[in-house]
Structures are given as C-alpha cells and as structure tokens.
C-alpha positions as CSV (number, residue, x, y, z in Angstrom):
1,M,48.3,10.6,-49.2
2,K,46.0,10.4,-46.2
3,P,44.0,13.5,-45.5
4,E,44.8,15.5,-42.4
5,L,42.0,14.9,-39.9
6,E,42.9,16.9,-36.9
7,S,42.9,20.6,-36.4
8,Q,44.4,22.1,-33.2
9,N,41.0,22.4,-31.5
10,H,39.2,19.4,-33.0
11,P,36.4,18.2,-30.6
12,T,37.7,14.7,-30.3
13,D,40.7,16.0,-28.3
14,Y,39.2,19.4,-27.4
15,Q,40.9,21.3,-24.7
16,P,39.1,24.4,-23.2
17,E,40.8,27.7,-24.0
18,A,39.9,31.4,-24.0
19,E,37.8,31.6,-27.1
20,I,35.3,33.8,-28.8
21,P,31.8,32.5,-28.3
22,G,30.6,30.7,-31.4
23,K,34.1,30.4,-32.9
24,K,34.2,27.6,-35.5
25,D,36.9,24.9,-35.7
26,V,37.1,23.7,-39.3
27,T,38.4,20.2,-40.2
28,K,40.6,20.3,-43.2
29,S,37.9,18.8,-45.4
30,R,34.5,19.5,-46.7
31,F,33.1,18.8,-43.2
32,D,33.0,21.4,-40.6
33,Y,31.1,22.1,-37.4
34,S,31.0,24.4,-34.4
35,T,33.0,23.3,-31.4
36,Q,30.5,25.1,-29.2
37,D,27.6,23.1,-30.8
38,F,29.5,19.9,-30.2
39,Q,30.2,20.6,-26.6
40,M,26.6,21.6,-26.0
41,L,25.4,18.4,-27.7
42,R,27.7,16.2,-25.6
43,T,26.5,17.9,-22.4
44,A,22.9,17.4,-23.4
45,I,23.5,13.7,-24.1
46,E,25.1,13.1,-20.8
47,E,22.7,15.2,-18.6
48,S,19.3,15.3,-20.2
49,S,16.5,12.8,-20.0
50,L,15.7,10.8,-23.1
51,I,12.6,12.7,-23.9
52,R,14.3,16.1,-23.5
53,L,17.2,14.9,-25.5
54,A,14.9,14.0,-28.4
55,F,14.0,17.6,-28.7
56,Y,17.7,18.6,-28.8
57,F,18.1,16.1,-31.6
58,L,15.2,17.8,-33.4
59,D,17.2,21.0,-33.5
60,Y,20.6,19.4,-34.3
61,I,19.3,17.4,-37.2
62,L,18.1,20.6,-38.8
63,R,21.1,22.8,-38.3
64,A,24.1,20.9,-36.9
65,Q,24.2,17.5,-38.5
66,T,28.0,17.2,-38.6
67,S,28.2,17.6,-34.8
68,L,25.9,14.5,-34.5
69,F,28.1,12.6,-36.9
70,E,31.2,13.5,-34.8
71,Q,29.4,12.2,-31.7
72,I,28.7,8.9,-33.4
73,H,32.3,8.7,-34.5
74,T,33.5,9.1,-30.9
75,Q,31.3,6.1,-30.0
76,K,30.3,7.8,-26.7
77,N,26.8,7.4,-25.2
78,L,25.5,5.6,-28.4
79,P,22.8,3.7,-26.5
80,R,21.3,7.0,-25.2
81,I,21.5,8.5,-28.7
82,I,19.8,5.5,-30.2
83,A,17.0,5.4,-27.6
84,S,16.3,9.1,-27.7
85,M,16.3,9.3,-31.5
86,S,13.9,6.3,-31.6
87,I,11.5,8.2,-29.3
88,L,11.7,11.2,-31.6
89,S,11.1,9.1,-34.7
90,A,8.1,7.3,-33.1
91,C,6.4,10.6,-32.0
92,L,6.9,12.4,-35.3
93,S,5.8,9.4,-37.4
94,A,2.7,9.0,-35.2
95,I,1.8,12.6,-36.0
96,Y,2.0,12.0,-39.7
97,G,0.3,8.6,-39.4
98,A,-2.7,10.3,-37.8
99,T,-3.1,12.6,-40.7
100,M,-3.2,9.6,-43.1
101,G,-6.3,8.2,-41.6
102,M,-8.3,11.4,-41.2
103,N,-10.2,11.0,-44.4
104,H,-11.9,7.9,-43.1
105,S,-12.6,7.6,-39.3
106,F,-11.2,8.2,-35.9
107,L,-10.4,4.5,-35.6
108,L,-8.2,4.7,-38.7
109,V,-6.5,7.8,-37.3
110,V,-5.5,5.9,-34.2
111,S,-4.6,2.8,-36.1
112,S,-2.4,4.7,-38.6
113,A,-0.7,6.7,-35.8
114,I,0.3,3.4,-34.2
115,K,1.2,1.5,-37.3
116,L,3.5,4.0,-39.0
117,P,6.0,4.0,-36.1
118,I,5.9,0.2,-36.2
119,L,6.6,0.3,-39.9
120,F,9.7,2.4,-39.4
121,L,10.9,0.2,-36.5
122,L,10.4,-3.0,-38.5
123,T,12.2,-1.6,-41.5
124,A,15.2,-0.7,-39.4
125,I,15.2,-4.1,-37.7
126,V,15.2,-5.9,-41.0
127,C,17.8,-3.6,-42.7
128,I,20.4,-2.9,-40.0
129,P,22.0,-6.4,-39.9
130,S,22.6,-6.4,-43.7
131,L,24.1,-2.9,-43.6
132,Y,26.5,-3.8,-40.8
133,T,27.4,-7.2,-42.3
134,F,28.1,-5.8,-45.7
135,N,30.3,-3.1,-44.1
136,V,32.3,-5.6,-42.2
137,L,32.8,-8.0,-45.1
138,L,34.0,-5.2,-47.4
139,G,36.4,-3.8,-45.0
140,Q,34.6,-0.8,-43.4
141,R,35.4,-0.4,-39.7
142,F,32.0,0.8,-38.6
143,R,31.0,-0.6,-35.2
144,F,27.5,-2.2,-34.8
145,L,26.2,0.6,-32.6
146,Q,27.5,3.2,-35.0
147,T,25.5,1.6,-37.7
148,V,22.4,1.5,-35.6
149,A,22.9,5.2,-34.6
150,L,23.2,6.2,-38.2
151,M,20.1,4.2,-39.1
152,V,17.9,5.8,-36.4
153,M,19.2,9.3,-37.3
154,T,18.1,8.5,-40.9
155,L,14.7,7.7,-39.5
156,G,14.8,10.8,-37.4
157,T,15.5,13.0,-40.5
158,T,12.8,11.3,-42.5
159,T,10.2,11.7,-39.7
160,I,11.0,15.3,-39.1
161,L,10.3,16.0,-42.7
162,L,7.1,14.0,-42.6
163,A,5.9,15.9,-39.5
164,S,6.7,19.2,-41.2
165,L,4.4,18.1,-44.1
166,A,1.6,16.8,-41.8
167,P,-0.3,20.2,-42.1
168,L,-0.4,19.7,-45.9
169,A,-1.7,16.2,-45.5
170,F,-4.2,17.3,-43.0
171,F,-5.5,20.0,-45.4
172,F,-6.0,17.6,-48.2
173,A,-7.6,15.0,-45.9
174,L,-10.2,17.6,-45.0
175,T,-10.8,19.0,-48.5
176,T,-11.0,15.9,-50.6
177,K,-12.2,12.3,-50.3
178,D,-10.6,11.1,-53.5
179,Y,-8.8,7.9,-52.3
180,S,-6.5,7.7,-55.4
181,F,-5.3,11.3,-55.0
182,L,-4.7,10.9,-51.3
183,L,-2.8,7.7,-51.8
184,L,-0.5,9.2,-54.5
185,M,0.0,12.3,-52.4
186,H,1.2,10.3,-49.4
187,V,3.4,8.1,-51.7
188,A,5.0,11.3,-53.1
189,I,5.6,12.7,-49.6
190,F,7.1,9.5,-48.4
191,T,9.4,9.4,-51.5
192,L,10.6,12.9,-50.9
193,C,11.2,12.4,-47.2
194,G,12.9,9.0,-47.8
195,I,15.3,10.5,-50.4
196,Y,16.3,13.2,-48.0
197,G,16.7,10.7,-45.2
198,V,19.0,8.4,-47.1
199,Q,21.1,11.4,-48.2
200,Y,21.5,12.1,-44.5
201,L,22.7,8.5,-44.1
202,Y,25.1,8.9,-47.0
203,R,26.6,12.0,-45.4
204,G,26.9,10.3,-42.1
205,C,28.7,7.3,-43.5
206,S,30.9,9.5,-45.6
207,Y,31.9,11.5,-42.5
208,I,32.7,8.5,-40.3
209,A,34.6,6.8,-43.1
210,F,36.6,10.0,-43.5
211,R,37.4,10.2,-39.8
212,M,38.5,6.6,-39.9
213,E,40.8,7.4,-42.8
214,Q,39.2,4.9,-45.2
215,P,37.2,5.3,-48.5
216,L,33.5,4.8,-48.4
217,N,32.1,1.8,-50.4
218,N,29.6,3.8,-52.5
219,L,28.4,0.7,-54.4
220,L,27.6,-1.1,-51.2
221,L,25.7,1.8,-49.8
222,R,23.6,2.3,-53.0
223,I,22.7,-1.4,-53.0
224,W,21.7,-1.2,-49.4
225,I,19.6,1.9,-50.0
226,A,17.7,0.0,-52.7
227,I,17.1,-2.9,-50.3
228,Y,15.9,-0.4,-47.6
229,A,13.4,1.2,-50.0
230,V,12.0,-2.2,-51.2
231,V,11.7,-3.5,-47.6
232,G,9.9,-0.3,-46.5
233,M,7.4,-0.5,-49.4
234,Q,6.7,-4.1,-48.8
235,L,6.2,-3.7,-45.1
236,G,3.9,-0.8,-45.7
237,W,1.8,-2.9,-48.1
238,R,1.5,-5.7,-45.5
239,L,0.5,-3.2,-42.7
240,R,-2.1,-1.4,-44.8
241,P,-4.5,0.3,-44.7
242,F,-3.0,3.7,-43.6
243,V,-5.3,5.7,-45.9
244,G,-8.9,4.8,-45.8
245,N,-11.3,4.6,-48.8
246,A,-14.4,6.5,-47.9
247,G,-17.4,4.2,-47.5
248,S,-15.3,1.1,-46.8
249,P,-15.5,-0.5,-43.3
250,F,-12.7,0.1,-40.8
251,E,-9.9,-2.6,-40.8
252,I,-6.7,-2.8,-38.8
253,F,-5.1,-4.9,-41.5
254,R,-6.5,-5.6,-45.0
255,N,-7.5,-9.2,-45.6
256,E,-6.9,-9.6,-49.4
257,E,-3.6,-11.0,-50.4
258,A,-3.7,-10.1,-54.1
259,G,-1.8,-7.3,-55.7
260,N,1.2,-5.3,-54.4
261,F,2.4,-1.8,-53.7
262,Y,3.3,-1.0,-57.3
263,I,0.0,-2.2,-58.7
264,A,-1.9,-0.2,-56.2
265,V,0.1,3.0,-57.1
266,W,-0.4,2.3,-60.8
267,N,-4.1,1.8,-60.4
268,S,-4.4,5.1,-58.5
269,I,-2.6,6.9,-61.3
270,L,-5.0,5.4,-63.9
271,N,-8.0,6.4,-61.7
272,I,-6.8,10.0,-61.4
273,F,-6.1,10.5,-65.1
274,G,-9.2,8.7,-66.3
275,G,-7.5,5.6,-67.7
276,R,-10.1,3.5,-65.9
C-alpha cells in the first residue's frame, strides 16, 4: 500500500487561508515541517541575494531541515539554492581552515583558509556524478540538480559544524604546538562533522524518495558514503599541509610522495602515546 503523502494544506499545493500564525501542517509520515517556515523559505529564495540567502540557509539547516528537503523536492529555484549554499560552505570552511594553520604561520593560515573550501568543492565534483548515475541505474527518480542540491546541503551542514568548532581548534592552536595532537584533533573534528553531514544527506534522500513514492536504496547510499569518505581523505592528503609542524618551512603543497593519510594518522597516534 502506498503511503498517503498529501495533507489538505501540504506546501506543494498550498493555498492561503485564515490560519493561526505558526500552525504546523504534518505529513502523514515521520516527516513534518512548518508551512510558515516553508513559505518564508520560498520567499527568501525568490527575493534575496545569494549572499543574504546563504545566511537564511544557515538558520534553516539548524532548525528546519525538512522545509529545505521539500524545496528540493519541488525542483524550484535549484540553481539559486546550489549557488547560495556553495557560498555558505566556502565561507564557513575557510573560517575553520584558517584555524588549522594558526600553529605555524600567517602564510599557512591563508593557505589553509583557501585550500579547505577547494577540498570540499573537489570532493563534491568527484562524487556527485557517481551518486546520480547509481541512482538512475537502480531506479531512483532523483533529478541531477536535486542530487547536486542535496550534496551542497550536506557540505553546508558539515561546514556549519566545523565553524561552530573553530573556537575549540583556535584555543588548542594557541595553547599547544604538538603537531601529532593537533593533527589527531582535526581528524576527530572532521570525522564528527562528516558523520553528521552524511546523516543529513541520508535524511534528505529518504524524504525525497518518500515524496516520490519509492523506496530508498540504502545499500547504494552506504556504498556511496564510503566512496565519499575515501575521496575526501585522499584529496585532503594531496592538498596538505593544512596543519603545520612547528619549525618546518612554509609549503603550499608538500613535496614528498611517500605515505598516505592512514599512515600519517597512525604515526601521530604512536607519537602521542609514546610508541615511537
């Protein structure tokens, strides 16, 4: 039996009526959202500049995610959503990137602030085609721009969390010069934020699949998430250094080819716990 998707006042065919401010229309599912929030979001998307819209998204990601998912489902103004969310992700990741280089030099602060948004952008460019292609081959009816919008909102969620933890990274950059500790701290923060970000992606895909009246291919999504994580780690390794080792000269990119991300993390663990 197909689930009932529409309530009388569902935003996709919303008709104004005398209503109590803040009244909530609830879909007959685990997903619900405020009609008022949805209408305000749609107005902001249509009327605001891209930069101002990015600040609206900052608020909506934190408190009204399902309204954003519904907007993606309607496929309206997706290019504006993608552009504005990309601006938000770039600005917030630059803030965190700057804190990563603070233990070394001003040049590394600037370099990391530039390279971290590039890292997120390249990861998205590499991973979006595979997500969309797998979806199409396995019967999901997601459109390409819907897939891109979900991806940039995943990056937006991740970078919001990163920016919220930037004061913590700043504190430790000022109070310790232990390269191994700082490296592991940043890896732990990126892991935490990345996990939350892909949970956001999963919720978005689940919502849109529900609205399209089709099951979500969970296996496909889990495989893609693993690909996304590996690509992000490998690109981060190629774009290093983000965290500087005190006493070492400034480099935009590290020259040596030996080693990989996993070996570097393992060596940092050994250094901290006295194994080496």
